[in-house]
C-alpha positions in Angstrom: -35.8 -64.1 -60.4 -36.5 -66.8 -62.9 -37.5 -66.4 -66.5 -41.0 -66.9 -67.7 -41.4 -69.4 -70.5 -43.7 -69.9 -73.4 -44.3 -73.3 -75.0 -44.7 -73.6 -78.8 -48.5 -74.0 -78.3 -48.7 -70.3 -77.5 -50.1 -70.3 -74.0 -51.2 -66.9 -72.9 -49.2 -65.4 -70.0 -46.1 -67.3 -70.8 -43.2 -65.7 -72.5 -40.6 -67.1 -74.9 -37.4 -68.2 -73.2 -34.9 -65.4 -73.5 -31.4 -66.7 -72.6 -29.9 -63.3 -72.7 -32.1 -62.2 -69.8 -30.5 -65.1 -67.8 -27.1 -63.5 -68.5 -28.4 -60.2 -67.1 -29.5 -62.1 -64.0 -26.0 -63.5 -63.7 -24.5 -60.1 -64.0 -26.9 -58.8 -61.4 -26.3 -61.5 -58.8 -22.5 -61.3 -59.4 -22.5 -57.6 -58.6 -24.4 -58.3 -55.4 -21.9 -61.1 -54.4 -18.9 -58.8 -55.2 -20.4 -56.0 -53.0 -20.9 -58.4 -50.1 -17.8 -60.5 -50.3 -15.2 -58.0 -51.5 -16.3 -54.8 -49.8 -12.7 -54.1 -48.6 -11.4 -53.8 -52.2 -11.3 -50.3 -53.6 -12.8 -51.2 -57.0 -15.9 -52.5 -55.3 -16.7 -48.9 -54.2 -16.4 -47.3 -57.7 -20.2 -48.0 -57.8 -22.5 -49.3 -55.2 -22.6 -52.7 -57.0 -25.2 -54.2 -54.6 -27.7 -51.5 -55.4 -27.0 -51.7 -59.1 -27.5 -55.5 -59.1 -30.7 -55.4 -57.1 -32.1 -52.6 -59.2 -31.5 -54.6 -62.4 -33.4 -57.5 -60.8 -36.3 -55.2 -59.9 -36.5 -53.7 -63.4 -36.4 -57.2 -64.9 -39.2 -58.4 -62.6 -41.3 -55.4 -63.5 -40.9 -56.2 -67.2 -41.6 -60.0 -67.1 -44.4 -59.9 -64.5 -46.2 -57.1 -66.2 -46.0 -58.7 -69.6 -47.3 -62.0 -68.2 -50.2 -60.1 -66.5 -51.0 -58.0 -69.6 -51.2 -61.1 -71.8 -53.5 -62.7 -69.3 -55.6 -59.6 -69.2 -55.9 -59.4 -73.0 -57.0 -63.0 -73.1 -59.6 -62.6 -70.4 -63.1 -61.7 -71.5 -64.6 -60.9 -68.1 -63.8 -60.0 -64.5 -64.4 -63.7 -63.6 -61.7 -64.9 -66.0 -59.3 -62.3 -64.6 -59.9 -63.6 -61.1 -58.8 -67.0 -62.3 -55.8 -65.4 -64.0 -55.0 -63.8 -60.6 -55.2 -67.1 -58.9 -53.0 -68.8 -61.5 -50.4 -66.0 -61.1 -50.2 -66.4 -57.3 -50.0 -70.1 -57.4 -47.2 -70.2 -59.9 -45.3 -67.5 -58.0 -45.7 -69.4 -54.8 -44.4 -72.6 -56.3 -41.3 -70.7 -57.7 -40.4 -68.6 -54.7 -41.7 -69.9 -51.4 -40.4 -73.5 -51.1 -36.6 -72.8 -51.3 -37.0 -69.5 -49.4 -38.6 -71.2 -46.4 -36.1 -74.0 -46.7 -33.4 -71.4 -46.3 -35.2 -69.9 -43.3 -35.4 -73.4 -41.7 -31.7 -73.9 -42.2 -30.9 -70.6 -40.6 -33.2 -71.3 -37.7 -31.7 -74.7 -37.0 -28.2 -73.2 -37.1 -29.2 -71.2 -34.0 -28.2 -67.7 -35.1 -29.6 -65.5 -32.2 -30.3 -62.4 -34.2 -32.2 -64.4 -36.8 -34.3 -66.3 -34.3 -35.4 -63.1 -32.6 -36.6 -61.6 -35.9 -38.0 -64.8 -37.4 -41.5 -63.6 -38.0 -40.3 -60.6 -40.0 -38.7 -63.1 -42.4 -41.6 -65.6 -42.4 -44.1 -62.8 -43.5 -41.7 -61.2 -46.0 -41.4 -57.9 -44.2 -37.8 -57.8 -43.2 -37.3 -54.7 -45.4 -39.6 -52.9 -42.9 -37.4 -54.2 -40.0 -34.3 -53.0 -41.7 -35.7 -49.6 -42.3 -37.0 -49.4 -38.7 -33.6 -50.3 -37.3 -31.7 -48.2 -39.9 -29.3 -51.1 -39.9 -28.7 -54.5 -41.5 -30.0 -57.2 -39.2 -27.8 -60.2 -39.5 -27.0 -63.1 -41.8 -30.3 -62.8 -43.8 -30.4 -59.1 -44.2 -30.2 -59.5 -48.0 -33.7 -61.0 -47.9 -35.1 -57.5 -47.8 -35.1 -57.5 -51.6 -37.3 -60.6 -51.7 -39.6 -58.9 -49.2 -39.9 -56.0 -51.6 -40.6 -58.4 -54.5 -43.4 -60.2 -52.6 -45.0 -57.0 -51.5 -44.9 -55.9 -55.1 -46.6 -59.1 -56.2 -49.4 -58.6 -53.7 -50.5 -55.3 -55.2 -49.3 -55.1 -58.8 -51.4 -58.0 -60.3 -54.6 -56.5 -58.9 -53.7 -53.1 -60.6 -52.7 -54.6 -63.9 -55.6 -57.0 -64.2 -58.4 -54.9 -63.0 -57.6 -51.2 -63.8 -59.6 -50.0 -66.7 -57.5 -50.1 -69.9 -57.7 -46.3 -70.4 -56.2 -45.7 -67.0 -53.6 -48.4 -67.1 -50.7 -46.3 -68.4 -51.4 -43.7 -65.7 -51.0 -46.4 -63.0 -47.6 -47.4 -64.5 -46.5 -43.8 -64.8 -47.6 -43.2 -61.2 -45.5 -46.1 -60.1 -42.4 -44.6 -61.7 -43.0 -41.3 -60.0 -43.7 -42.9 -56.7 -40.1 -44.3 -56.4 -38.1 -41.0 -56.3 -40.9 -39.1 -54.6 -41.1 -41.5 -51.7 -37.3 -41.7 -51.4 -37.1 -37.9 -51.3 -39.8 -37.7 -48.6 -38.2 -40.3 -46.4 -34.8 -38.6 -46.7 -36.3 -35.2 -46.0 -38.1 -36.4 -42.9 -35.0 -38.1 -41.6 -33.1 -34.8 -41.6 -30.9 -36.0 -44.4 -28.4 -38.2 -42.5 -25.9 -40.5 -44.3 -27.6 -43.5 -42.7 -31.0 -42.3 -43.9 -29.6 -42.1 -47.5 -28.5 -45.7 -47.3 -31.8 -47.1 -46.0 -34.2 -44.8 -48.0 -34.2 -47.5 -50.7 -35.5 -50.6 -48.9 -39.2 -50.0 -48.6 -41.4 -51.1 -51.5 -42.7 -47.7 -52.5 -39.1 -46.4 -52.9 -38.4 -49.2 -55.4 -41.4 -48.6 -57.6 -39.6 -46.6 -60.3 -37.6 -49.8 -61.0 -40.7 -52.0 -61.4 -42.5 -49.2 -63.2 -39.8 -48.7 -65.9 -39.9 -52.5 -66.6 -43.7 -52.3 -66.8 -43.4 -49.5 -69.4 -41.4 -51.8 -71.6 -44.0 -54.5 -71.1 -46.9 -52.1 -71.9 -45.3 -50.9 -75.1 -44.5 -54.5 -76.2 -48.1 -55.6 -75.5 -50.1 -52.7 -76.9 -47.9 -50.9 -79.3 -44.9 -52.5 -80.9 -43.8 -56.1 -80.2 -40.3 -55.2 -81.4 -40.1 -52.0 -79.3 -36.8 -51.1 -77.8 -35.5 -47.8 -76.4 -33.6 -46.9 -79.5 -34.7 -43.4 -80.5 -32.1 -40.6 -80.6 -34.0 -38.8 -77.9 -33.8 -41.9 -75.6 -30.1 -42.3 -76.4 -29.4 -38.7 -75.3 -31.5 -39.4 -72.1 -29.5 -42.6 -71.6 -26.2 -40.7 -71.9 -27.3 -38.1 -69.4 -28.1 -40.9 -66.9 -24.7 -42.5 -67.5 -23.0 -39.1 -66.8 -25.1 -38.7 -63.6 -23.8 -42.0 -62.4 -20.2 -41.1 -63.2 -20.4 -37.7 -61.6 -22.8 -38.6 -58.8 -20.4 -37.4 -56.1 -20.7 -33.9 -57.5 -24.4 -33.7 -56.8 -26.2 -33.1 -53.5 -27.4 -36.0 -51.4 -31.0 -35.2 -52.2 -30.3 -35.3 -55.9 -28.7 -38.7 -55.6 -31.6 -40.0 -53.5 -34.0 -38.9 -56.2 -32.2 -39.8 -59.3 -29.4 -42.4 -58.7 -31.6 -45.5 -58.6 -33.8 -44.0 -61.4 -30.7 -43.6 -63.6 -29.7 -47.2 -62.9 -33.2 -48.3 -63.9 -33.1 -46.3 -67.1 -29.9 -48.1 -68.1 -31.3 -51.5 -67.0 -34.5 -51.2 -69.0 -32.5 -50.3 -72.1 -30.4 -53.4 -71.7 -33.5 -55.5 -71.0 -35.2 -54.2 -74.1 -32.3 -55.2 -76.2 -31.6 -58.5 -74.5 -35.3 -59.6 -74.6 -35.2 -59.3 -78.4 -31.6 -60.6 -78.6 -28.3 -58.9 -79.1 -26.6 -59.9 -82.4 -23.0 -60.5 -83.5 -20.4 -60.3 -80.7 -23.1 -59.1 -78.3 -25.0 -62.4 -78.9 -21.9 -64.5 -78.3 -21.3 -62.6 -75.0 -24.9 -62.6 -73.9 -25.5 -66.3 -74.6 -22.2 -67.5 -73.1 -23.2 -70.8 -71.5 -21.6 -70.3 -68.1 -23.3 -66.9 -67.7 -26.7 -68.3 -68.9 -26.3 -71.1 -66.4 -25.5 -68.7 -63.5 -28.6 -66.7 -64.5 -30.7 -69.9 -64.3 -29.5 -70.6 -60.8 -29.4 -67.0 -59.7 -32.2 -67.3 -57.2 -30.2 -69.9 -55.2 -27.0 -67.9 -55.7 -28.7 -64.9 -54.2 -30.3 -66.8 -51.3 -27.3 -68.6 -50.1 -24.4 -66.2 -50.8 -24.7 -64.0 -47.8 -24.1 -66.5 -45.0 -22.0 -68.8 -47.2 -18.5 -67.6 -46.2 -19.3 -68.3 -42.6 -20.6 -71.8 -43.5 -17.5 -72.4 -45.6 -15.3 -71.7 -42.6 -17.5 -73.7 -40.3 -17.2 -76.8 -42.5 -13.4 -76.5 -42.4 -13.0 -76.1 -46.1 -9.6 -74.8 -47.3 -8.7 -71.2 -46.7 -5.7 -70.1 -48.7 -3.0 -67.5 -48.0 -4.3 -65.6 -51.1 -7.6 -63.9 -50.4 -8.7 -64.0 -54.1 -8.0 -67.8 -54.2 -10.2 -68.3 -51.1 -12.9 -66.2 -52.7 -12.8 -68.3 -55.8 -13.1 -71.5 -53.7 -16.0 -70.0 -51.9 -17.7 -69.1 -55.1 -17.2 -72.6 -56.5 -18.8 -73.9 -53.3 -21.7 -71.4 -53.7 -22.3 -72.5 -57.3 -22.4 -76.2 -56.1 -24.9 -75.3 -53.4 -27.1 -73.3 -55.8 -26.9 -76.0 -58.5 -28.0 -78.7 -56.0 -30.8 -76.4 -54.9 -32.0 -75.9 -58.5 -31.8 -79.5 -59.7 -32.9 -81.2 -56.5 -35.5 -78.8 -55.1 -36.4 -75.7 -57.0 -36.8 -77.2 -60.5 -39.0 -80.2 -59.4 -41.2 -77.9 -57.3 -41.4 -75.3 -60.1 -42.4 -78.1 -62.6 -45.6 -78.6 -60.6 -46.8 -75.4 -62.3 -47.4 -77.5 -65.4 -50.6 -78.7 -63.6 -51.8 -75.0 -63.6 -51.4 -74.2 -67.3 -52.0 -70.9 -68.9 -55.1 -70.9 -71.1 -54.7 -71.8 -74.7 -54.8 -68.8 -77.0 -53.3 -68.0 -80.4 -50.6 -65.5 -79.4 -47.9 -64.4 -81.8 -44.4 -65.0 -80.5 -42.1 -62.0 -81.3 -39.6 -62.8 -84.0 -36.2 -63.7 -82.6 -37.8 -65.0 -79.4 -37.2 -68.8 -79.4 -39.6 -70.9 -77.6 -38.3 -73.5 -75.1 
């Protein structure tokens, strides 16, 4: 959930720092927090904000990870070099994701939550999404980690496909990923006899999320091999985008199967359009909004915000922190506490560990940085 970066030296595999993508991360994590903390409010049900936020994260991961891998692929002259590229990718991802994740698991284990201790191995091996689907229910104070399980399972397979699939078949692999998402959701929903519970949990297995990753990968593919300034801006795409917006607005008018097939795909279409624009940079008022420092900062610490937000209200009460008569005021205090926790996690733990990746640099290559993409 962190942004890839590119130094001015033009190291392959690194991308220019794009602050507007941090704002999209902030929006995504805020939607998830609202869904989990404010579920009793009517406005929180106008859209399933949790799914929208998670889908935005997945599309963003598909774009950034695929673009890094494609740049590595283009810079590798042999299968041997691509194996080294694969190793670099896994080491850097491990340094970014594993340490604070396992710290969070240790904290939960020490806290003695029974339902967490009984399912510990599912969390340790990044497979809690399978557990959630098997139970057809959320499984305690760390249920939200199903999304990280999906991401890790994606990371296990996707680099192999992107680095080692013959170039002429690469676009077919990406297109197949997009199709796999709705098809697998539809199959699971059909086999479950179409119950409401099945509709809720047909989205937690990795194959059912592949349209999100795949649409992000399409953007990365076009940026790498076709047009570094590509964005989804044709009139045909705008009409398609409008149709997807209308589907979201009128989703209750459609059958359950139609929503299973198309709802997440429609969110992904909107998300990839926003990502395409933000990665090149909105201008004018859009730039002021998308580079608003508080939002950029929340995006930078979004991994910690996501990790800690789910059990935080219970921790807040356990610590005896102030609970006000006004529920919104209490929520604001809890959010301030969450930002404090996530900030401490970023500066004291995540960032120092992440900086170890400088010892595993990308290979030096002359790579043009797209105009409008400032290097950090």
